[in-house]
C-alpha positions as CSV (number, residue, x, y, z in Angstrom):
1,X,3.8,-33.1,17.4
2,X,4.8,-29.4,17.2
3,X,5.8,-26.8,14.8
4,X,9.3,-25.8,14.6
5,X,9.1,-22.2,15.6
6,X,11.7,-19.8,14.3
7,X,11.7,-16.4,16.1
8,X,13.1,-13.6,14.0
9,X,14.1,-11.6,17.1
10,X,16.0,-14.3,18.9
11,X,17.3,-15.9,15.7
12,X,16.9,-19.4,17.0
13,X,14.8,-22.5,16.3
14,X,12.7,-24.2,19.0
15,X,11.5,-27.8,18.6
16,X,9.0,-29.3,21.1
17,X,7.3,-32.7,21.5
18,X,3.8,-33.9,22.3
19,X,3.2,-37.5,23.3
20,X,6.8,-38.4,22.4
21,X,6.4,-37.4,18.7
22,X,9.0,-35.1,17.3
23,X,8.5,-33.1,14.2
24,X,11.2,-33.8,11.7
25,X,13.3,-30.6,11.4
26,X,12.0,-28.6,8.5
27,X,13.7,-25.3,8.9
28,X,16.8,-24.0,10.4
29,X,18.5,-20.7,11.0
30,X,21.8,-22.0,9.7
31,X,22.2,-23.0,6.0
32,X,25.7,-24.2,6.1
33,X,24.9,-27.1,3.7
34,X,22.3,-25.8,1.3
35,X,20.8,-28.4,-0.9
36,X,19.4,-28.2,-4.4
37,X,15.9,-29.4,-5.2
38,X,12.3,-28.2,-4.6
39,X,9.5,-28.7,-2.2
40,X,5.7,-28.1,-2.3
41,X,5.2,-25.1,0.0
42,X,2.2,-23.2,1.1
43,X,2.3,-20.1,3.4
44,X,-0.5,-18.9,5.6
45,X,-1.0,-15.3,6.7
46,X,-1.8,-15.7,10.4
47,X,-1.1,-12.3,11.9
48,X,-4.4,-10.4,12.2
49,X,-2.7,-7.0,12.7
50,X,-0.8,-7.0,9.4
51,X,-2.2,-5.9,6.0
52,X,-1.5,-8.0,2.9
53,X,1.9,-9.6,2.7
54,X,4.3,-10.9,0.1
55,X,6.2,-14.1,0.5
56,X,9.6,-14.7,-1.3
57,X,11.8,-17.7,-1.1
58,X,15.3,-16.9,-2.2
59,X,14.0,-13.9,-4.2
60,X,11.3,-15.9,-6.0
61,X,7.7,-15.0,-5.2
62,X,5.6,-17.7,-3.4
63,X,2.7,-15.3,-2.9
64,X,2.4,-11.6,-3.9
65,X,-0.5,-10.3,-2.0
66,X,-1.8,-12.6,0.7
67,X,-4.5,-11.3,3.1
68,X,-5.0,-12.4,6.7
69,X,-6.5,-15.9,6.9
70,X,-5.4,-16.6,3.3
71,X,-3.0,-19.2,2.0
72,X,-0.8,-19.2,-1.1
73,X,-1.9,-22.7,-1.9
74,X,0.8,-25.3,-2.7
75,X,3.6,-23.9,-5.0
76,X,6.9,-25.3,-6.0
77,X,9.7,-23.6,-4.1
78,X,13.5,-24.0,-3.4
79,X,14.2,-26.5,-0.7
80,X,16.9,-24.3,0.8
81,X,17.2,-20.6,0.9
82,X,15.9,-17.4,2.6
83,X,12.2,-16.9,3.2
84,X,11.1,-13.3,3.5
85,X,7.8,-11.9,4.6
86,X,7.1,-8.3,3.4
87,X,4.3,-5.9,3.3
88,X,2.8,-6.3,-0.2
89,X,2.6,-2.6,-1.0
90,X,5.6,-1.0,0.7
91,X,7.9,-3.9,0.4
92,X,9.0,-3.5,4.0
93,X,10.6,-6.7,5.3
94,X,8.8,-8.0,8.4
95,X,10.7,-11.3,8.8
96,X,13.6,-12.9,7.1
97,X,14.8,-16.4,7.9
98,X,17.0,-19.1,6.4
99,X,15.0,-22.3,5.6
100,X,16.1,-25.9,4.9
101,X,13.3,-28.2,3.9
102,X,13.4,-31.9,3.1
103,X,13.5,-32.2,-0.7
104,X,10.3,-33.3,-2.5
105,X,8.2,-33.2,0.6
106,X,5.3,-30.8,1.3
107,X,5.1,-28.2,4.1
108,X,2.8,-25.6,5.6
109,X,4.4,-22.5,6.9
110,X,2.3,-20.1,9.1
111,X,3.3,-16.6,9.8
112,X,2.4,-15.8,13.4
113,X,3.3,-13.6,16.3
114,X,3.1,-10.0,17.4
115,X,4.7,-6.9,15.9
116,X,8.4,-7.1,16.6
117,X,8.3,-10.8,17.5
118,X,7.0,-12.6,14.4
119,X,7.6,-16.3,13.9
120,X,7.3,-19.0,11.2
121,X,5.6,-22.1,12.2
122,X,6.5,-25.1,10.0
123,X,4.5,-28.3,9.7
124,X,5.4,-31.3,7.5
125,X,2.4,-32.3,5.4
126,X,3.0,-36.0,5.5
127,X,0.9,-39.1,6.4
128,X,-2.2,-37.4,5.1
129,X,-3.5,-40.0,2.6
130,X,-6.6,-41.6,4.1
131,X,-7.7,-45.2,3.8
132,X,-10.3,-46.0,1.1
133,X,-13.6,-44.4,1.9
134,X,-12.2,-42.5,4.9
135,X,-11.3,-38.9,5.7
136,X,-8.5,-37.2,7.7
137,X,-8.3,-34.0,9.7
138,X,-5.7,-32.3,11.9
139,X,-5.4,-29.1,14.0
140,X,-2.6,-26.6,14.3
141,X,-2.5,-24.0,17.1
142,X,-1.1,-20.7,15.6
143,X,-3.0,-18.2,17.8
144,X,-0.2,-16.4,19.6
145,X,-2.6,-14.4,21.8
146,X,-4.5,-17.5,22.9
147,X,-3.3,-19.4,26.0
148,X,-2.9,-23.1,26.2
149,X,-6.3,-24.7,25.5
150,X,-7.9,-28.1,25.4
151,X,-9.0,-29.2,21.9
152,X,-12.0,-31.5,21.5
153,X,-13.2,-33.3,18.4
154,X,-16.7,-34.5,17.7
155,X,-16.8,-37.2,14.9
156,X,-19.9,-37.9,12.8
157,X,-22.3,-40.3,14.4
158,X,-20.8,-39.8,17.8
159,X,-22.8,-37.7,20.3
160,X,-20.0,-36.5,22.6
161,X,-16.6,-35.1,21.8
162,X,-13.2,-36.5,22.9
163,X,-10.2,-34.6,24.0
164,X,-7.8,-34.6,21.1
165,X,-5.0,-32.7,22.8
166,X,-4.6,-31.2,26.3
167,X,-3.0,-28.8,26.9
168,X,-2.9,-27.6,23.3
169,X,0.0,-25.2,23.2
170,X,1.1,-22.6,20.6
171,X,2.8,-24.4,17.8
172,X,1.3,-27.7,18.5
173,X,0.3,-29.8,15.5
174,X,-2.1,-32.7,16.1
175,X,-1.7,-36.0,14.4
176,X,-4.1,-36.6,11.5
177,X,-7.4,-38.2,12.7
178,X,-8.9,-40.7,10.4
179,X,-12.6,-41.4,10.3
180,X,-15.8,-41.8,8.4
181,X,-17.1,-39.0,6.1
182,X,-19.5,-36.5,7.7
183,X,-19.5,-33.5,10.0
184,X,-16.5,-32.9,12.3
185,X,-16.6,-30.3,15.0
186,X,-13.4,-28.8,16.5
187,X,-13.8,-27.1,19.8
188,X,-11.4,-25.1,21.9
189,X,-12.0,-25.0,25.6
190,X,-10.3,-23.4,28.6
191,X,-8.3,-26.0,30.6
192,X,-9.9,-26.7,33.9
193,X,-13.3,-25.0,33.5
194,X,-13.7,-26.4,29.9
195,X,-15.5,-23.2,29.0
196,X,-15.9,-23.0,25.2
197,X,-13.6,-20.5,23.5
198,X,-14.6,-21.2,20.0
199,X,-15.5,-23.9,17.5
200,X,-15.7,-24.7,13.8
201,X,-17.7,-27.4,11.9
202,X,-16.2,-29.1,8.8
203,X,-18.2,-31.4,6.5
204,X,-15.9,-34.0,4.9
205,X,-16.6,-36.3,2.0
206,X,-14.7,-39.5,1.5
207,X,-11.1,-39.0,0.5
208,X,-11.0,-35.4,1.7
209,X,-8.2,-34.2,4.1
210,X,-8.3,-30.9,6.0
211,X,-6.0,-28.9,8.2
212,X,-7.7,-26.6,10.7
213,X,-5.5,-23.7,11.8
214,X,-6.4,-21.8,14.9
215,X,-5.6,-18.1,14.5
216,X,-5.9,-14.9,16.5
217,X,-9.3,-13.3,16.0
218,X,-10.9,-10.0,17.0
219,X,-11.1,-9.2,20.7
220,X,-8.9,-12.1,21.8
221,X,-11.2,-14.8,20.5
222,X,-9.9,-17.5,18.2
223,X,-10.5,-17.6,14.5
224,X,-10.2,-20.6,12.2
225,X,-8.9,-21.3,8.7
226,X,-9.6,-24.7,7.1
227,X,-7.2,-25.8,4.4
228,X,-7.5,-28.6,1.8
229,X,-4.4,-30.8,2.1
230,X,-5.1,-32.6,-1.1
231,X,-5.1,-29.5,-3.3
């Protein structure tokens, strides 16, 4: 599964597939048939070079001063309209894109990219409810400076990791992995050599659901943001 990536410079939407799974279109650059209604929307600041940003959806604030590696949390927003990313202090518009979400669903939008080529990565937050006594976890690749990687996941009580996705490309969203409560370790490794590029450990209690977002860190190394999908 992949993000739908909307490039502000090219003004087009790109949809990709992984393992034959296609992300239901969640945004578009053409709002010829705007629909009324609302969605649960959270926006993540994923560009390490930018100071605090403001997010507006059709002129209504979704988040007023979001720092890098922070999320707005889920808020109610219009299902169709124009999403703008601005610097929080100066009000300078960094990105503006028409969006068209499925009404009543929940979505995670990650602001990613380099200066002059910013993008919105959109993931539908569905199929996240775990079975009784279980947990769920997924991973999103939003590090625009990071090459394709292999992603490995170690589950509690299991000594060795398994390859969750390979290659793990920019914009890729893994399926939710369900398992027992305990410590999960997400590792990023270089394809071929399998040299470790970074890792993060997440302790999950029963019923908890997490999204791990891979972001650009200092010096080209990856950084991680862990979000609560049940909040």
